N, C-alpha and C positions, 0 to 999 in steps of 0.2 A: 817364216813366219808357220807359227803351230797348226797342224788337223784340226785342233779344237776350237781356234779360234773359227768366228762367226758376224759375222757385217750385217745388220738389219737394216734394209734398207725401205723408210716410210715415204709412201705415196703420200706428201702430206696435205695438197688441194684434195685428194678423195678423204681423208680421214675428216680432214675440214667440213668438208659439206655433209656429210655425213651427220656429223655431229651438229651441225647447225640444225639442220632438217628434225634431229629425234624432238626437240622436244619444241622449235617456234613451229611446230601444227599445231598447239597445245598452249601456244604464246608468253613460254617460257624462254625467257630473254635472259633472264639472271642479271637483270644490271645493278653496278653495284655503286658504292653512295656520291663516285663520280660520275657519274651517269652513262659508265661505260656495258654495254651489253657484254658479255662471256659469255653463254651458253656454249658454242660450241668449242671455242679455246677449253674449258673444262669438261665437255667431250668428248675432243680431241689428246688431250695431257690425261683423260681415263685408258681412250684408244692406246696409245703410248706407253705409257707403265704399266697395264696388262699384260700386253707383250714383252717387255723388258721381264719382266715374272716370266710368265709363260715360255719365252725360247731363249730366255738367259743367253746375250748374245756376248761377243768384248766389245763391242764397236759398235756402232750405230751414226749412220744419217737422214736426215730428212729433206727429202728435195720439192721443190717450190716450181711452180710455173711463175714466169715473170714477165706481167703483162697479158694482154688478151691477142695480142698477133702473134706470129710465130713465121717461118720458110712456108709452112702449110697453109698458111693466108696467102701467099703471094704464087702460089701453086693455084690455087684454087679459092677463088673470093669466098665461097658457100661455106666454107670449114667453120664450122662451129657456130655460124652467122645465124640459126635456130634459135642462141642459145636468149634469156632472159637477163638483161643485167643481175648481180648479184642484190641481193634484198639488202635495204639502208645499216639493218644492224646487226649484219653479215661483216658490212665495206671494214670498219679500222677494227677488227677482229686481222683483219690480215696478218697486219703490223703487230699487231698483240702477241698474236701465237710466235713470230720466230722470234720478238723479246723473251717470253716463257721458254722457247724453246734454247734460246742459248744461252742464258739465266739456270736452265738445266744442263748444258755444257755436252750441249748437244752442236753438230754441226748441221746450218741450212745451208743448203749447196742449189742453184738456180741460174739460166744461163738465160741471157735476153735472147730470142727470137728461138727459142728450143721452149720443150715441154719437158715438164717432172719425169712425164715417161720415157724422154730422151738421155736426161740426166741420170735416172736408172739405169737403164740399158747401156749407157758409157760405164757407168759403174760398177756392175755385175758385172758386164762379160771383161774389166779389163783385173778384174779380183777374182775372180774362180777359177781360178789357178792356184791362189794363194789361200785362200780359207774360202769357206763355208759361207754363201750368199743366202739373205732369206729376205723378198721381196715383201710386206706388210702393203696391201691395197682390196681396193672395196670394188677395183676395174678389171674386169676380164680381157681386158687389149695386153692385157701385162703379161697375159700368159705364153705370149710368143717368145718369151723372154726364158721360160724356162729352159734348164739345161742340164751337163754335166756341172754337181756342186750350188746349183742354183736351183731354190724351192721357191714357188710364186705361193701366198697364203693369201686365198680371199677370203674377206672378213663377212661376216651369216650374222641375225639378228641377235644384240647385246655383246658386251663385251667379252673378249678374252673367247670367242667361236669363230674357228677358220677351217675352209678345207680349202687341206695343203696340197698342192701341186707339183711333185716329182715328173721327171721322162715319160717311167713306166705305170703313173695314176692318172697322166695326160692320157697318154694311147690310150689307157682302158677306158677312158669315159670319151675320147673322140675320132682312135681308130688312123688319125696321123698324126704324122711328130709336129711340134710347138713350132718349130718353123714355118710348117706347111698351113699352119692359125691364119699367117697373115694373107696367105692366097684365098682361104676361106671369108674371110672380112671385104678382100676387096673383093668378090664377087655378091656379097649380099649387101657388104652394106652397112653404112651406120648410121642411126638412125639420130643419135644423142650428137654425133659429132657432125651430122650432115654433107655425105657424101652418101652419093646414091647408091655404089653399087650397078650392080645392069640394074633395072626396074624390071621386075616379073620375077625374079630370082631369090630365094627368101632362105637361113639356114640348113633346113635340111637337104632342100639343092643343093646348095655350094658348099656344105659338107661332103657327101655321096659325090658331087665329081671329082672333088680335090682326093678323097680316097679312094676313088677308082685311076683319075690320071696324073693324082702324084701334087700338076702344077698347074697353074693357070698355060704356058710354055704349051705342056704338054695336049693341055684341055685342046689352046687353039690349032695347036696340029693334027685334032681328031678333030674335029667340027661334024664334020660329015658322018662321027659314029651316036652322034646325039637323036635326040626326036625333031623332029621341022619348028618343033614351037621354041627348043631352047636354042639350039645355032640364031633361029630368027632374030630372038634376046639379045644373044651374045654380040652376034658381029652388027647387031643396031645400037649397041652402046660401049663397042669396042677402043673408045678414047675413054670414054668414062672409068670403065674396067684399068685400060692400066694407070688414070689418073687415080685412082682410087688403094690399087695397090702402093703409091707413093707414097698418099697419106697413111692408109692404115702400118707402113711398116715403121717402129720403134728406128731413131736415128742410135749407134751403139757407139757415136764420133764426134760428142759434141769438146769442143775445145776447153774443158774446165781442167782448173788445178787443183788436186788437191791430193794430201798425203794421209797415208791411211792410220799415223800417230793421232791425224785429228782427231782421232772419231773412235779411240779407243773411251770406254764409259768409265766414270768415276760413282763413287757415294753423293749422295744428296750433302750440301751445306749448308748451312746456317742460316749464310746469304741468300739461297734462292730460297726459304722457309721462310724467310723476311720477307719476302719479295712476292712471295702469292698472299701469303695473309696482306701485304697492303691491297694489292689488287682484288682483298676477297673472296679469293676463289678459293672457295669453300667446300667444296665436295673433292678435289684434288689433295687439301689436308686431311679428308677424313679417307681419302683412300690408301694414301700414304700412310699411315699413323694403321690401317688395316694390312698392311705390307709387307715385304720384305726388309723397305725401311723403317721399318716401325720406331724400334729403337731411338736411331737419329733426330726421326717427327716428330716424339716421341717429348724430348730434352730439349729443344727446342721452342 
């Protein structure tokens, strides 16, 4: 495969939630004549279409969570237990967005028992020697996947604004390697995912300790060098530290079936335009008319 080939891996859950809350705070659910709210789908597709225009990949895949229970819940009951149920206006859009992505001829991938992050990690690591991989997300947890030929693009405010991380850029910002970020997360925990790490150790201290010792194993071998307070906190939360590391690490061995040929990007079709018109996805239609697909969009 040519080195100019690029695979865009999209964190579907991160983009869909981001798109929903961007307009729902003002009550704009964009309900169509069938009574279906479409604000999350339209915002999601605008993020996706903008990324396709900005990054110009040759291939694309969208990855999804498949239900709320994964192997992480089996390890730790509290994992993501603090999250509220999704708003009722968002629930019907989970299926609708996948239908729109399929109509756009991009594969949706998800495996029961794993998160979208794990599918992204598995695809990225298995494909990185064959082509450039770009990950699109709003979730910094995915920064641990940055590697040779794998860049992570963190969405900033608005559409088409990304902070792109390569190995070098990640090191400049954090002073560690991307894989060491897992150990930082294990120490500091993650309140949004519901695992505590070591109580009393925040991001700054966690980062400083991993910069100094390189890994949790080395840190534990040198507890005598820490301040009495740090040592006490770690010793009292040792089991949770190890558990948090297991929860923080993205799995890159998900049993999924995927052929790169399935993800080759093609032009939009009249059938896709008819489909979005039927769903009254007006902001997507407007975006297409002002984009690189403008001639096709105007003809239909």
